[in-house]
C-alpha positions in Angstrom: 0.0 0.0 0.0 1.3 3.5 -0.9 1.9 6.1 1.7 -1.1 8.4 1.8 -2.2 11.5 3.6 -5.4 11.5 5.7 -7.4 12.8 2.9 -6.4 9.8 0.7 -3.9 11.8 -1.4 -0.3 10.9 -2.0 2.0 13.0 0.3 4.2 15.6 -1.3 7.8 14.7 -1.6 10.5 17.1 -0.4 12.7 18.7 -3.0 15.7 16.6 -3.9 18.1 19.1 -2.4 16.2 19.6 0.9 18.4 18.7 3.9 21.5 18.3 1.7 24.7 20.0 2.9 25.6 21.3 -0.6 22.4 23.4 -0.6 23.3 25.5 2.5 26.4 27.2 3.8 26.5 29.6 6.8 29.7 31.6 7.4 29.2 33.5 10.6 32.9 34.3 10.9 32.8 36.3 7.7 33.6 40.0 8.2 30.4 40.9 6.3 28.0 38.5 8.0 25.2 39.0 7.7 25.4 41.1 4.5 21.7 41.7 4.7 19.4 42.3 7.7 18.0 39.0 9.1 16.0 37.9 12.0 17.3 34.3 11.6 21.1 34.3 11.3 21.2 30.5 11.8 19.3 30.0 8.5 21.1 32.7 6.6 22.5 31.0 3.5 25.9 32.3 2.4 26.2 29.8 -0.5 25.2 32.5 -3.1 27.4 35.2 -1.5 27.3 37.2 -4.8 23.8 36.6 -6.2 23.8 34.7 -9.5 20.4 36.2 -10.2 21.7 39.8 -10.4 22.2 39.4 -14.2 18.5 38.6 -14.7 17.7 42.3 -14.1 14.0 42.7 -13.3 13.3 39.0 -13.8 15.3 37.8 -10.8 12.3 37.5 -8.5 14.0 39.4 -5.6 13.3 42.5 -3.7 15.4 45.2 -5.4 15.2 48.8 -6.6 17.0 50.7 -9.3 18.9 53.8 -8.3 18.6 57.1 -10.2 21.7 56.0 -12.1 20.2 52.7 -13.2 22.2 50.5 -10.7 20.3 47.6 -9.3 20.3 47.8 -5.5 19.6 44.5 -3.8 20.4 45.5 -0.2 16.8 44.7 0.9 16.8 41.4 -0.8 17.3 38.1 1.0 16.0 35.7 -1.7 19.3 33.9 -2.3 20.1 33.9 1.4 17.0 32.0 2.6 17.6 28.3 3.0 14.3 27.4 1.4 15.2 29.3 -1.8 18.1 27.1 -3.0 15.8 25.3 -5.5 14.5 28.7 -6.9 18.0 30.0 -7.4 19.4 26.9 -9.2 16.2 26.7 -11.1 17.1 30.0 -12.8 20.5 28.9 -14.0 19.2 28.1 -17.5 17.9 31.7 -17.8 21.3 33.0 -16.8 23.0 30.7 -19.4 20.6 32.0 -22.1 21.5 35.7 -21.5 25.3 34.9 -21.5 25.3 33.2 -24.9 27.1 34.9 -27.8 
């Protein structure tokens, strides 16, 4: 018999990366830690120290603003630094590859 939820449905499986060490890195001894304000430093993911989504401009999905000079300011964004967003970030890699092609 398959594992089922109480309502008879099949339970959702966790993402393949959830709980894996390669999906999370916390560097509290870094001189810049945390680089963004956080209420949960234990779950602050430093894996994407320099956000790979920056190049996606307004399609990154993060909380950013553009300065008067057109510079993208991500200082209020924690998207790549939240443990739960690893899958989102790596899921955008194909888009990044597309914009870097010659």
